[in-house]
N, CA, C, O and the ligand as a Tripos MOL2 file, in Angstrom:
@<TRIPOS>MOLECULE
protein
  301   299    76     0     0
PROTEIN
NO_CHARGES

@<TRIPOS>ATOM
      1 N           6.1290   10.2700   19.6390 N.3       1 MET1
      2 CA          5.3350   10.8180   18.5290 C.3       1 MET1
      3 C           5.2060    9.7490   17.4290 C.2       1 MET1
      4 O           5.6260    9.9160   16.2840 O.2       1 MET1
      5 N           4.5780    8.6140   17.8800 N.am      2 ALA2
      6 CA          4.3460    7.6140   16.8690 C.3       2 ALA2
      7 C           3.2420    8.0350   15.8960 C.2       2 ALA2
      8 O           2.1710    8.4530   16.3350 O.2       2 ALA2
      9 N           3.4790    7.9360   14.5920 N.am      3 PRO3
     10 CA          2.4820    8.2610   13.6560 C.3       3 PRO3
     11 C           1.3250    7.3010   13.8570 C.2       3 PRO3
     12 O           1.4620    6.1420   14.2480 O.2       3 PRO3
     13 N           0.0800    7.9310   13.5330 N.am      4 ALA4
     14 CA         -1.0330    7.1160   13.5420 C.3       4 ALA4
     15 C          -1.1120    6.1740   12.4470 C.2       4 ALA4
     16 O          -0.8740    6.5670   11.3050 O.2       4 ALA4
     17 N          -1.4440    4.8870   12.6960 N.am      5 LEU5
     18 CA         -1.7350    4.0690   11.5240 C.3       5 LEU5
     19 C          -3.1350    4.3440   10.9490 C.2       5 LEU5
     20 O          -4.1390    4.4620   11.6510 O.2       5 LEU5
     21 N          -3.1090    4.4360    9.6090 N.am      6 LYS6
     22 CA         -4.4060    4.5950    8.9490 C.3       6 LYS6
     23 C          -4.7210    3.3440    8.0520 C.2       6 LYS6
     24 O          -3.9150    2.7510    7.3360 O.2       6 LYS6
     25 N          -6.0190    3.0660    8.2280 N.am      7 LYS7
     26 CA         -6.5060    1.9650    7.5170 C.3       7 LYS7
     27 C          -7.0190    2.4380    6.0310 C.2       7 LYS7
     28 O          -7.6790    3.4720    5.9320 O.2       7 LYS7
     29 N          -6.7470    1.7770    5.0680 N.am      8 ARG8
     30 CA         -7.1970    1.9630    3.7140 C.3       8 ARG8
     31 C          -7.6390    0.8000    3.1360 C.2       8 ARG8
     32 O          -7.2400   -0.2960    3.5280 O.2       8 ARG8
     33 N          -8.4980    0.9490    2.1600 N.am      9 ARG9
     34 CA         -8.8300   -0.0810    1.2150 C.3       9 ARG9
     35 C          -8.4900    0.0620   -0.1030 C.2       9 ARG9
     36 O          -8.8870    1.0560   -0.7090 O.2       9 ARG9
     37 N          -7.7390   -0.8700   -0.7130 N.am     10 CYS10
     38 CA         -7.3000   -0.7490   -2.0000 C.3      10 CYS10
     39 C          -8.4250   -0.5820   -3.0310 C.2      10 CYS10
     40 O          -9.3280   -1.4170   -3.0830 O.2      10 CYS10
     41 N          -8.3910    0.5030   -3.8730 N.am     11 PRO11
     42 CA         -9.6140    0.6510   -4.7610 C.3      11 PRO11
     43 C          -9.6440   -0.2850   -5.7780 C.2      11 PRO11
     44 O         -10.6650   -0.3530   -6.4610 O.2      11 PRO11
     45 N          -8.6140   -1.0940   -6.0270 N.am     12 GLU12
     46 CA         -8.5390   -2.0190   -7.2010 C.3      12 GLU12
     47 C          -8.9960   -3.4190   -6.6190 C.2      12 GLU12
     48 O          -9.9990   -3.9750   -7.0670 O.2      12 GLU12
     49 N          -8.2360   -3.9670   -5.6140 N.am     13 CYS13
     50 CA         -8.5220   -5.3090   -5.2040 C.3      13 CYS13
     51 C          -9.5140   -5.4160   -3.9170 C.2      13 CYS13
     52 O         -10.0200   -6.4530   -3.4890 O.2      13 CYS13
     53 N          -9.6650   -4.1700   -3.4280 N.am     14 LYS14
     54 CA        -10.5910   -4.0340   -2.3120 C.3      14 LYS14
     55 C         -10.0680   -4.6310   -0.9380 C.2      14 LYS14
     56 O         -10.7910   -4.8250    0.0390 O.2      14 LYS14
     57 N          -8.7210   -4.8940   -1.0040 N.am     15 LYS15
     58 CA         -8.0900   -5.4740    0.1480 C.3      15 LYS15
     59 C          -7.7760   -4.3720    1.0900 C.2      15 LYS15
     60 O          -7.2680   -3.3340    0.6670 O.2      15 LYS15
     61 N          -8.0480   -4.5430    2.3320 N.am     16 ALA16
     62 CA         -7.7610   -3.5730    3.4060 C.3      16 ALA16
     63 C          -6.2980   -3.6760    3.7620 C.2      16 ALA16
     64 O          -5.7560   -4.7790    3.8370 O.2      16 ALA16
     65 N          -5.6310   -2.5190    3.9880 N.am     17 TYR17
     66 CA         -4.3080   -2.4580    4.3350 C.3      17 TYR17
     67 C          -4.0220   -1.2960    5.2600 C.2      17 TYR17
     68 O          -4.8300   -0.3770    5.3980 O.2      17 TYR17
     69 N          -2.8740   -1.3470    5.8840 N.am     18 THR18
     70 CA         -2.5760   -0.3360    6.8930 C.3      18 THR18
     71 C          -1.0070    0.0790    6.7340 C.2      18 THR18
     72 O          -0.0750   -0.7260    6.7540 O.2      18 THR18
     73 N          -0.9000    1.4290    6.5780 N.am     19 TYR19
     74 CA          0.5410    1.8760    6.5960 C.3      19 TYR19
     75 C           0.6490    3.0620    7.2670 C.2      19 TYR19
     76 O          -0.2890    3.8560    7.3310 O.2      19 TYR19
     77 N           1.8980    3.2790    7.8590 N.am     20 GLU20
     78 CA          2.2020    4.5790    8.4490 C.3      20 GLU20
     79 C           2.3810    5.5970    7.1980 C.2      20 GLU20
     80 O           2.8530    5.2360    6.1200 O.2      20 GLU20
     81 N           1.9770    6.8110    7.4590 N.am     21 ASP21
     82 CA          1.9590    7.7550    6.3550 C.3      21 ASP21
     83 C           1.6590    7.2060    4.9780 C.2      21 ASP21
     84 O           2.4330    7.2320    4.0220 O.2      21 ASP21
     85 N           0.4730    6.7210    5.0010 N.am     22 VAL22
     86 CA          0.0440    6.0200    3.8640 C.3      22 VAL22
     87 C           0.0060    7.0200    2.5840 C.2      22 VAL22
     88 O           0.3140    6.5540    1.4870 O.2      22 VAL22
     89 N          -0.3090    8.1740    2.6840 N.am     23 GLU23
     90 CA         -0.2250    9.1400    1.6760 C.3      23 GLU23
     91 C           1.1590    9.1690    1.0450 C.2      23 GLU23
     92 O           1.2040    9.4380   -0.1550 O.2      23 GLU23
     93 N           2.1940    8.9480    1.6380 N.am     24 LYS24
     94 CA          3.4580    8.8990    1.1960 C.3      24 LYS24
     95 C           3.9260    7.6390    0.6510 C.2      24 LYS24
     96 O           5.0610    7.5290    0.1880 O.2      24 LYS24
     97 N           3.0610    6.6480    0.6910 N.am     25 HIS25
     98 CA          3.4490    5.3360    0.2240 C.3      25 HIS25
     99 C           3.4780    5.3740   -1.3090 C.2      25 HIS25
    100 O           2.5570    5.9010   -1.9320 O.2      25 HIS25
    101 N           4.4590    4.8560   -1.8720 N.am     26 PRO26
    102 CA          4.6870    5.0350   -3.3770 C.3      26 PRO26
    103 C           3.4130    4.4600   -4.2160 C.2      26 PRO26
    104 O           3.1020    4.9480   -5.3030 O.2      26 PRO26
    105 N           2.7380    3.4320   -3.6470 N.am     27 THR27
    106 CA          1.6190    2.9200   -4.3850 C.3      27 THR27
    107 C           0.2860    3.4370   -3.9490 C.2      27 THR27
    108 O          -0.7460    2.9800   -4.4400 O.2      27 THR27
    109 N           0.2760    4.4390   -2.9810 N.am     28 TYR28
    110 CA         -1.0000    4.9560   -2.5760 C.3      28 TYR28
    111 C          -1.8090    5.4820   -3.6670 C.2      28 TYR28
    112 O          -1.2410    6.1720   -4.5130 O.2      28 TYR28
    113 N          -3.0930    5.2470   -3.7670 N.am     29 PRO29
    114 CA         -3.8430    4.6820   -2.6820 C.3      29 PRO29
    115 C          -4.0590    3.0520   -2.8860 C.2      29 PRO29
    116 O          -4.9080    2.4030   -2.2750 O.2      29 PRO29
    117 N          -3.2410    2.5770   -3.7430 N.am     30 PHE30
    118 CA         -3.3470    1.0860   -3.9220 C.3      30 PHE30
    119 C          -2.4400    0.2200   -3.0070 C.2      30 PHE30
    120 O          -1.4150    0.7270   -2.5510 O.2      30 PHE30
    121 N          -2.7330   -0.9180   -2.7520 N.am     31 CYS31
    122 CA         -2.0100   -1.6940   -1.8470 C.3      31 CYS31
    123 C          -0.7650   -2.2220   -2.3620 C.2      31 CYS31
    124 O           0.0410   -2.6960   -1.5610 O.2      31 CYS31
    125 N          -0.4900   -2.1980   -3.6980 N.am     32 SER32
    126 CA          0.7430   -2.6200   -4.3690 C.3      32 SER32
    127 C           0.9570   -1.9860   -5.7030 C.2      32 SER32
    128 O           0.0330   -1.4310   -6.2970 O.2      32 SER32
    129 N           2.1670   -2.0630   -6.1770 N.am     33 PRO33
    130 CA          2.3870   -1.5250   -7.4740 C.3      33 PRO33
    131 C           1.6030   -2.2120   -8.5050 C.2      33 PRO33
    132 O           1.2240   -1.5950   -9.5010 O.2      33 PRO33
    133 N           1.3300   -3.4940   -8.3190 N.am     34 ARG34
    134 CA          0.5200   -4.1860   -9.3130 C.3      34 ARG34
    135 C          -0.8740   -3.6410   -9.3570 C.2      34 ARG34
    136 O          -1.4060   -3.4760  -10.4550 O.2      34 ARG34
    137 N          -1.4910   -3.3570   -8.2810 N.am     35 CYS35
    138 CA         -2.8320   -2.8880   -8.2920 C.3      35 CYS35
    139 C          -2.8550   -1.3790   -8.9200 C.2      35 CYS35
    140 O          -3.7670   -0.9520   -9.6270 O.2      35 CYS35
    141 N          -1.8900   -0.7760   -8.6030 N.am     36 ARG36
    142 CA         -1.7030    0.6570   -9.2240 C.3      36 ARG36
    143 C          -1.7020    0.5430  -10.7480 C.2      36 ARG36
    144 O          -2.4120    1.2610  -11.4520 O.2      36 ARG36
    145 N          -0.8760   -0.3860  -11.2250 N.am     37 LEU37
    146 CA         -0.6540   -0.4580  -12.6480 C.3      37 LEU37
    147 C          -2.0180   -0.9170  -13.2720 C.2      37 LEU37
    148 O          -2.4530   -0.3780  -14.2900 O.2      37 LEU37
    149 N          -2.6320   -1.8630  -12.6720 N.am     38 ILE38
    150 CA         -3.8650   -2.4160  -13.1940 C.3      38 ILE38
    151 C          -4.7470   -1.2100  -13.2460 C.2      38 ILE38
    152 O          -5.2390   -0.8980  -14.3300 O.2      38 ILE38
    153 N          -4.9910   -0.5030  -12.1730 N.am     39 ASP39
    154 CA         -5.9850    0.7340  -12.3160 C.3      39 ASP39
    155 C          -5.5360    1.7450  -13.2420 C.2      39 ASP39
    156 O          -6.3950    2.2540  -13.9630 O.2      39 ASP39
    157 N          -4.2660    2.1460  -13.3520 N.am     40 LEU40
    158 CA         -3.7920    3.0310  -14.2490 C.3      40 LEU40
    159 C          -3.9860    2.5520  -15.6530 C.2      40 LEU40
    160 O          -4.5190    3.2500  -16.5160 O.2      40 LEU40
    161 N          -3.5310    1.3190  -15.8590 N.am     41 GLY41
    162 CA         -3.8250    0.7630  -17.1870 C.3      41 GLY41
    163 C          -5.2730    0.8700  -17.6510 C.2      41 GLY41
    164 O          -5.5500    1.2370  -18.7920 O.2      41 GLY41
    165 N          -6.1700    0.5480  -16.7630 N.am     42 ALA42
    166 CA         -7.6130    0.6130  -17.0440 C.3      42 ALA42
    167 C          -8.0330    1.9830  -17.4670 C.2      42 ALA42
    168 O          -8.7630    2.2210  -18.4290 O.2      42 ALA42
    169 N          -7.4560    2.9410  -16.5860 N.am     43 TRP43
    170 CA         -7.7430    4.3690  -16.8800 C.3      43 TRP43
    171 C          -7.2770    4.8370  -18.1280 C.2      43 TRP43
    172 O          -7.9760    5.5700  -18.8280 O.2      43 TRP43
    173 N          -6.0270    4.4280  -18.4920 N.am     44 LEU44
    174 CA         -5.3650    4.8750  -19.7440 C.3      44 LEU44
    175 C          -6.1160    4.3390  -20.8480 C.2      44 LEU44
    176 O          -6.3450    5.0530  -21.8240 O.2      44 LEU44
    177 N          -6.5690    3.0150  -20.7830 N.am     45 THR45
    178 CA         -7.1950    2.3040  -21.7630 C.3      45 THR45
    179 C          -8.5430    3.2140  -22.1080 C.2      45 THR45
    180 O          -8.8100    3.6180  -23.2400 O.2      45 THR45
    181 N          -9.3050    3.4490  -20.9750 N.am     46 GLU46
    182 CA        -10.4860    4.1230  -21.1130 C.3      46 GLU46
    183 C         -10.2990    5.5480  -21.7110 C.2      46 GLU46
    184 O         -11.0430    5.9640  -22.6000 O.2      46 GLU46
    185 N          -9.2620    6.2930  -21.1820 N.am     47 LYS47
    186 CA         -9.1040    7.6310  -21.6040 C.3      47 LYS47
    187 C          -8.7390    7.6790  -23.0050 C.2      47 LYS47
    188 O          -9.3330    8.4800  -23.7260 O.2      47 LYS47
    189 N          -7.7620    6.8630  -23.5280 N.am     48 TYR48
    190 CA         -7.2380    7.1080  -24.7690 C.3      48 TYR48
    191 C          -7.9710    6.3150  -25.9740 C.2      48 TYR48
    192 O          -7.7890    6.5300  -27.1730 O.2      48 TYR48
    193 N          -8.7910    5.4070  -25.4370 N.am     49 ALA49
    194 CA         -9.5450    4.5960  -26.3770 C.3      49 ALA49
    195 C         -10.4640    5.5970  -27.1970 C.2      49 ALA49
    196 O         -10.6550    5.3720  -28.3920 O.2      49 ALA49
    197 N         -10.9680    6.5670  -26.6500 N.am     50 VAL50
    198 CA        -11.9550    7.4540  -27.2110 C.3      50 VAL50
    199 C         -11.2370    8.7730  -27.8320 C.2      50 VAL50
    200 O         -11.9220    9.6140  -28.4140 O.2      50 VAL50
    201 N         -10.0430    8.8990  -27.7080 N.am     51 THR51
    202 CA         -9.3160   10.1640  -28.1340 C.3      51 THR51
    203 C          -8.3240    9.7900  -29.2110 C.2      51 THR51
    204 O          -8.4960   10.1910  -30.3620 O.2      51 THR51
    205 N          -7.3200    9.0550  -28.8860 N.am     52 GLN52
    206 CA         -6.2770    8.7050  -29.8030 C.3      52 GLN52
    207 C          -5.5710    7.3420  -29.3860 C.2      52 GLN52
    208 O          -5.6790    6.8820  -28.2490 O.2      52 GLN52
    209 N          -4.8780    6.7670  -30.3450 N.am     53 ASN53
    210 CA         -4.0150    5.6600  -29.9970 C.3      53 ASN53
    211 C          -2.8310    6.2670  -29.2700 C.2      53 ASN53
    212 O          -2.3200    7.2980  -29.7070 O.2      53 ASN53
    213 N          -2.3670    5.6580  -28.1590 N.am     54 ILE54
    214 CA         -1.2590    6.1150  -27.4080 C.3      54 ILE54
    215 C          -0.0510    5.3060  -27.8530 C.2      54 ILE54
    216 O          -0.1320    4.1180  -28.1640 O.2      54 ILE54
    217 N           1.0810    6.0180  -27.8650 N.am     55 ASP55
    218 CA          2.3160    5.2260  -28.0890 C.3      55 ASP55
    219 C           2.5520    4.3380  -26.8680 C.2      55 ASP55
    220 O           2.4890    4.7780  -25.7200 O.2      55 ASP55
    221 N           2.8330    3.0370  -27.1780 N.am     56 PRO56
    222 CA          3.1900    2.2000  -26.0110 C.3      56 PRO56
    223 C           4.3150    2.6330  -25.0970 C.2      56 PRO56
    224 O           4.3760    2.2760  -23.9210 O.2      56 PRO56
    225 N           5.2160    3.4280  -25.6940 N.am     57 GLU57
    226 CA          6.3200    3.8700  -24.9060 C.3      57 GLU57
    227 C           5.8610    5.0530  -23.9070 C.2      57 GLU57
    228 O           6.2880    5.2030  -22.7620 O.2      57 GLU57
    229 N           4.9550    5.8270  -24.5290 N.am     58 ILE58
    230 CA          4.3640    6.8740  -23.6850 C.3      58 ILE58
    231 C           3.5510    6.3500  -22.5220 C.2      58 ILE58
    232 O           3.5820    6.8610  -21.4030 O.2      58 ILE58
    233 N           2.7610    5.2140  -22.8830 N.am     59 ALA59
    234 CA          1.9660    4.6180  -21.8610 C.3      59 ALA59
    235 C           2.8010    4.0690  -20.7230 C.2      59 ALA59
    236 O           2.4610    4.2070  -19.5470 O.2      59 ALA59
    237 N           3.9540    3.4130  -21.1230 N.am     60 ALA60
    238 CA          4.8410    2.9010  -20.1330 C.3      60 ALA60
    239 C           5.3950    3.9850  -19.1680 C.2      60 ALA60
    240 O           5.5620    3.8210  -17.9600 O.2      60 ALA60
    241 N           5.6500    5.0870  -19.8560 N.am     61 GLN61
    242 CA          6.1680    6.2050  -19.0860 C.3      61 GLN61
    243 C           5.1270    6.6840  -18.0630 C.2      61 GLN61
    244 O           5.4460    6.8640  -16.8880 O.2      61 GLN61
    245 N           3.9880    6.8710  -18.4790 N.am     62 LEU62
    246 CA          2.9120    7.2980  -17.7660 C.3      62 LEU62
    247 C           2.5970    6.2680  -16.5350 C.2      62 LEU62
    248 O           2.2290    6.6690  -15.4310 O.2      62 LEU62
    249 N           2.7710    5.0130  -16.8340 N.am     63 ALA63
    250 CA          2.4470    3.9550  -15.8250 C.3      63 ALA63
    251 C           3.5280    4.1450  -14.8100 C.2      63 ALA63
    252 O           3.2880    3.8460  -13.6410 O.2      63 ALA63
    253 N           4.6990    4.6190  -15.1540 N.am     64 GLU64
    254 CA          5.7740    4.5950  -14.1430 C.3      64 GLU64
    255 C           5.9040    5.9850  -13.5320 C.2      64 GLU64
    256 O           6.8470    6.2650  -12.7930 O.2      64 GLU64
    257 N           4.9760    6.8210  -13.8390 N.am     65 GLY65
    258 CA          5.1460    8.1680  -13.4290 C.3      65 GLY65
    259 C           4.7160    8.4430  -12.0670 C.2      65 GLY65
    260 O           4.8390    7.5990  -11.1790 O.2      65 GLY65
    261 N           4.1720    9.6960  -11.8580 N.am     66 SER66
    262 CA          3.8510   10.0790  -10.3730 C.3      66 SER66
    263 C           2.6220    9.2950   -9.7930 C.2      66 SER66
    264 O           1.5410    9.2200  -10.3780 O.2      66 SER66
    265 N           2.8760    8.7690   -8.6870 N.am     67 PRO67
    266 CA          1.8270    8.1430   -7.8790 C.3      67 PRO67
    267 C           0.6640    9.0450   -7.4870 C.2      67 PRO67
    268 O          -0.4280    8.6230   -7.1070 O.2      67 PRO67
    269 N           0.9930   10.2990   -7.6120 N.am     68 GLU68
    270 CA         -0.0560   11.3480   -7.1430 C.3      68 GLU68
    271 C          -1.1330   11.7060   -8.1440 C.2      68 GLU68
    272 O          -2.0410   12.4930   -7.8760 O.2      68 GLU68
    273 N          -0.9910   11.0880   -9.3210 N.am     69 SER69
    274 CA         -1.9610   11.2150  -10.3980 C.3      69 SER69
    275 C          -3.2330   10.5560  -10.0100 C.2      69 SER69
    276 O          -3.2170    9.4440   -9.4850 O.2      69 SER69
    277 N          -4.3400   11.2010  -10.2500 N.am     70 GLY70
    278 CA         -5.6460   10.7060   -9.7990 C.3      70 GLY70
    279 C          -6.0180   10.9290   -8.4180 C.2      70 GLY70
    280 O          -5.1050   11.1680   -7.6280 O.2      70 GLY70
    281 N          -7.2280   10.8900   -7.9930 N.am     71 SER71
    282 CA         -7.6110   11.0490   -6.6710 C.3      71 SER71
    283 C          -8.2960    9.7400   -6.1830 C.2      71 SER71
    284 O          -8.9870    9.0480   -6.9320 O.2      71 SER71
    285 N          -8.0710    9.4630   -4.9450 N.am     72 PRO72
    286 CA         -8.6380    8.2830   -4.3660 C.3      72 PRO72
    287 C         -10.1190    8.6700   -4.0970 C.2      72 PRO72
    288 O         -10.4630    9.7810   -3.6950 O.2      72 PRO72
    289 N         -10.9970    7.5870   -4.3740 N.am     73 PRO73
    290 CA        -12.4060    7.9100   -4.1060 C.3      73 PRO73
    291 C         -12.6080    8.0990   -2.6130 C.2      73 PRO73
    292 O         -12.1010    7.3490   -1.7780 O.2      73 PRO73
    293 N         -13.3020    9.0410   -2.3500 N.am     74 GLU74
    294 CA        -13.7550    9.2390   -0.9670 C.3      74 GLU74
    295 C         -14.8490    8.2540   -0.5440 C.2      74 GLU74
    296 O         -15.6260    7.7800   -1.3730 O.2      74 GLU74
    297 N         -14.8990    7.9470    0.7860 N.am     75 GLU75
    298 CA        -15.8370    6.9420    1.2540 C.3      75 GLU75
    299 C         -16.5770    7.6640    2.4270 C.2      75 GLU75
    300 O         -17.4580    7.0770    3.0550 O.2      75 GLU75
    301 ZN         -4.7700   -3.9720   -4.2470 Zn       76 ZN76
@<TRIPOS>BOND
     1     1     2 1
     2     2     3 1
     3     3     4 2
     4     3     5 am
     5     5     6 1
     6     6     7 1
     7     7     8 2
     8     7     9 am
     9     9    10 1
    10    10    11 1
    11    11    12 2
    12    11    13 am
    13    13    14 1
    14    14    15 1
    15    15    16 2
    16    15    17 am
    17    17    18 1
    18    18    19 1
    19    19    20 2
    20    19    21 am
    21    21    22 1
    22    22    23 1
    23    23    24 2
    24    23    25 am
    25    25    26 1
    26    26    27 1
    27    27    28 2
    28    27    29 am
    29    29    30 1
    30    30    31 1
    31    31    32 2
    32    31    33 am
    33    33    34 1
    34    34    35 1
    35    35    36 2
    36    35    37 am
    37    37    38 1
    38    38    39 1
    39    39    40 2
    40    39    41 am
    41    41    42 1
    42    42    43 1
    43    43    44 2
    44    43    45 am
    45    45    46 1
    46    46    47 1
    47    47    48 2
    48    47    49 am
    49    49    50 1
    50    50    51 1
    51    51    52 2
    52    51    53 am
    53    53    54 1
    54    54    55 1
    55    55    56 2
    56    55    57 am
    57    57    58 1
    58    58    59 1
    59    59    60 2
    60    59    61 am
    61    61    62 1
    62    62    63 1
    63    63    64 2
    64    63    65 am
    65    65    66 1
    66    66    67 1
    67    67    68 2
    68    67    69 am
    69    69    70 1
    70    70    71 1
    71    71    72 2
    72    71    73 am
    73    73    74 1
    74    74    75 1
    75    75    76 2
    76    75    77 am
    77    77    78 1
    78    78    79 1
    79    79    80 2
    80    79    81 am
    81    81    82 1
    82    82    83 1
    83    83    84 2
    84    83    85 am
    85    85    86 1
    86    86    87 1
    87    87    88 2
    88    87    89 am
    89    89    90 1
    90    90    91 1
    91    91    92 2
    92    91    93 am
    93    93    94 1
    94    94    95 1
    95    95    96 2
    96    95    97 am
    97    97    98 1
    98    98    99 1
    99    99   100 2
   100    99   101 am
   101   101   102 1
   102   102   103 1
   103   103   104 2
   104   103   105 am
   105   105   106 1
   106   106   107 1
   107   107   108 2
   108   107   109 am
   109   109   110 1
   110   110   111 1
   111   111   112 2
   112   111   113 am
   113   113   114 1
   114   114   115 1
   115   115   116 2
   116   115   117 am
   117   117   118 1
   118   118   119 1
   119   119   120 2
   120   119   121 am
   121   121   122 1
   122   122   123 1
   123   123   124 2
   124   123   125 am
   125   125   126 1
   126   126   127 1
   127   127   128 2
   128   127   129 am
   129   129   130 1
   130   130   131 1
   131   131   132 2
   132   131   133 am
   133   133   134 1
   134   134   135 1
   135   135   136 2
   136   135   137 am
   137   137   138 1
   138   138   139 1
   139   139   140 2
   140   139   141 am
   141   141   142 1
   142   142   143 1
   143   143   144 2
   144   143   145 am
   145   145   146 1
   146   146   147 1
   147   147   148 2
   148   147   149 am
   149   149   150 1
   150   150   151 1
   151   151   152 2
   152   151   153 am
   153   153   154 1
   154   154   155 1
   155   155   156 2
   156   155   157 am
   157   157   158 1
   158   158   159 1
   159   159   160 2
   160   159   161 am
   161   161   162 1
   162   162   163 1
   163   163   164 2
   164   163   165 am
   165   165   166 1
   166   166   167 1
   167   167   168 2
   168   167   169 am
   169   169   170 1
   170   170   171 1
   171   171   172 2
   172   171   173 am
   173   173   174 1
   174   174   175 1
   175   175   176 2
   176   175   177 am
   177   177   178 1
   178   178   179 1
   179   179   180 2
   180   179   181 am
   181   181   182 1
   182   182   183 1
   183   183   184 2
   184   183   185 am
   185   185   186 1
   186   186   187 1
   187   187   188 2
   188   187   189 am
   189   189   190 1
   190   190   191 1
   191   191   192 2
   192   191   193 am
   193   193   194 1
   194   194   195 1
   195   195   196 2
   196   195   197 am
   197   197   198 1
   198   198   199 1
   199   199   200 2
   200   199   201 am
   201   201   202 1
   202   202   203 1
   203   203   204 2
   204   203   205 am
   205   205   206 1
   206   206   207 1
   207   207   208 2
   208   207   209 am
   209   209   210 1
   210   210   211 1
   211   211   212 2
   212   211   213 am
   213   213   214 1
   214   214   215 1
   215   215   216 2
   216   215   217 am
   217   217   218 1
   218   218   219 1
   219   219   220 2
   220   219   221 am
   221   221   222 1
   222   222   223 1
   223   223   224 2
   224   223   225 am
   225   225   226 1
   226   226   227 1
   227   227   228 2
   228   227   229 am
   229   229   230 1
   230   230   231 1
   231   231   232 2
   232   231   233 am
   233   233   234 1
   234   234   235 1
   235   235   236 2
   236   235   237 am
   237   237   238 1
   238   238   239 1
   239   239   240 2
   240   239   241 am
   241   241   242 1
   242   242   243 1
   243   243   244 2
   244   243   245 am
   245   245   246 1
   246   246   247 1
   247   247   248 2
   248   247   249 am
   249   249   250 1
   250   250   251 1
   251   251   252 2
   252   251   253 am
   253   253   254 1
   254   254   255 1
   255   255   256 2
   256   255   257 am
   257   257   258 1
   258   258   259 1
   259   259   260 2
   260   259   261 am
   261   261   262 1
   262   262   263 1
   263   263   264 2
   264   263   265 am
   265   265   266 1
   266   266   267 1
   267   267   268 2
   268   267   269 am
   269   269   270 1
   270   270   271 1
   271   271   272 2
   272   271   273 am
   273   273   274 1
   274   274   275 1
   275   275   276 2
   276   275   277 am
   277   277   278 1
   278   278   279 1
   279   279   280 2
   280   279   281 am
   281   281   282 1
   282   282   283 1
   283   283   284 2
   284   283   285 am
   285   285   286 1
   286   286   287 1
   287   287   288 2
   288   287   289 am
   289   289   290 1
   290   290   291 1
   291   291   292 2
   292   291   293 am
   293   293   294 1
   294   294   295 1
   295   295   296 2
   296   295   297 am
   297   297   298 1
   298   298   299 1
   299   299   300 2
@<TRIPOS>SUBSTRUCTURE
     1 MET1         2 RESIDUE 1 A MET
     2 ALA2         6 RESIDUE 1 A ALA
     3 PRO3        10 RESIDUE 1 A PRO
     4 ALA4        14 RESIDUE 1 A ALA
     5 LEU5        18 RESIDUE 1 A LEU
     6 LYS6        22 RESIDUE 1 A LYS
     7 LYS7        26 RESIDUE 1 A LYS
     8 ARG8        30 RESIDUE 1 A ARG
     9 ARG9        34 RESIDUE 1 A ARG
    10 CYS10       38 RESIDUE 1 A CYS
    11 PRO11       42 RESIDUE 1 A PRO
    12 GLU12       46 RESIDUE 1 A GLU
    13 CYS13       50 RESIDUE 1 A CYS
    14 LYS14       54 RESIDUE 1 A LYS
    15 LYS15       58 RESIDUE 1 A LYS
    16 ALA16       62 RESIDUE 1 A ALA
    17 TYR17       66 RESIDUE 1 A TYR
    18 THR18       70 RESIDUE 1 A THR
    19 TYR19       74 RESIDUE 1 A TYR
    20 GLU20       78 RESIDUE 1 A GLU
    21 ASP21       82 RESIDUE 1 A ASP
    22 VAL22       86 RESIDUE 1 A VAL
    23 GLU23       90 RESIDUE 1 A GLU
    24 LYS24       94 RESIDUE 1 A LYS
    25 HIS25       98 RESIDUE 1 A HIS
    26 PRO26      102 RESIDUE 1 A PRO
    27 THR27      106 RESIDUE 1 A THR
    28 TYR28      110 RESIDUE 1 A TYR
    29 PRO29      114 RESIDUE 1 A PRO
    30 PHE30      118 RESIDUE 1 A PHE
    31 CYS31      122 RESIDUE 1 A CYS
    32 SER32      126 RESIDUE 1 A SER
    33 PRO33      130 RESIDUE 1 A PRO
    34 ARG34      134 RESIDUE 1 A ARG
    35 CYS35      138 RESIDUE 1 A CYS
    36 ARG36      142 RESIDUE 1 A ARG
    37 LEU37      146 RESIDUE 1 A LEU
    38 ILE38      150 RESIDUE 1 A ILE
    39 ASP39      154 RESIDUE 1 A ASP
    40 LEU40      158 RESIDUE 1 A LEU
    41 GLY41      162 RESIDUE 1 A GLY
    42 ALA42      166 RESIDUE 1 A ALA
    43 TRP43      170 RESIDUE 1 A TRP
    44 LEU44      174 RESIDUE 1 A LEU
    45 THR45      178 RESIDUE 1 A THR
    46 GLU46      182 RESIDUE 1 A GLU
    47 LYS47      186 RESIDUE 1 A LYS
    48 TYR48      190 RESIDUE 1 A TYR
    49 ALA49      194 RESIDUE 1 A ALA
    50 VAL50      198 RESIDUE 1 A VAL
    51 THR51      202 RESIDUE 1 A THR
    52 GLN52      206 RESIDUE 1 A GLN
    53 ASN53      210 RESIDUE 1 A ASN
    54 ILE54      214 RESIDUE 1 A ILE
    55 ASP55      218 RESIDUE 1 A ASP
    56 PRO56      222 RESIDUE 1 A PRO
    57 GLU57      226 RESIDUE 1 A GLU
    58 ILE58      230 RESIDUE 1 A ILE
    59 ALA59      234 RESIDUE 1 A ALA
    60 ALA60      238 RESIDUE 1 A ALA
    61 GLN61      242 RESIDUE 1 A GLN
    62 LEU62      246 RESIDUE 1 A LEU
    63 ALA63      250 RESIDUE 1 A ALA
    64 GLU64      254 RESIDUE 1 A GLU
    65 GLY65      258 RESIDUE 1 A GLY
    66 SER66      262 RESIDUE 1 A SER
    67 PRO67      266 RESIDUE 1 A PRO
    68 GLU68      270 RESIDUE 1 A GLU
    69 SER69      274 RESIDUE 1 A SER
    70 GLY70      278 RESIDUE 1 A GLY
    71 SER71      282 RESIDUE 1 A SER
    72 PRO72      286 RESIDUE 1 A PRO
    73 PRO73      290 RESIDUE 1 A PRO
    74 GLU74      294 RESIDUE 1 A GLU
    75 GLU75      298 RESIDUE 1 A GLU
    76 ZN76       301 GROUP 0 **** ****
């Protein structure tokens, strides 16, 4: 019962990658923690720039938070 390998493309750097149980990967849907942080940082900047200044400590906590936040774009 070998799990099927799934091909994904990182929404940040567009690099293709393959993981077993990719949905459970800590950086899903990104290829790496770095890409996840880049994307999350961009999202936070966009989100809070128009609403309020966010405390850097809170931003850091959010950046380290659940990898399940956000939805991967469907293709
Ligand atoms: Zn990437």
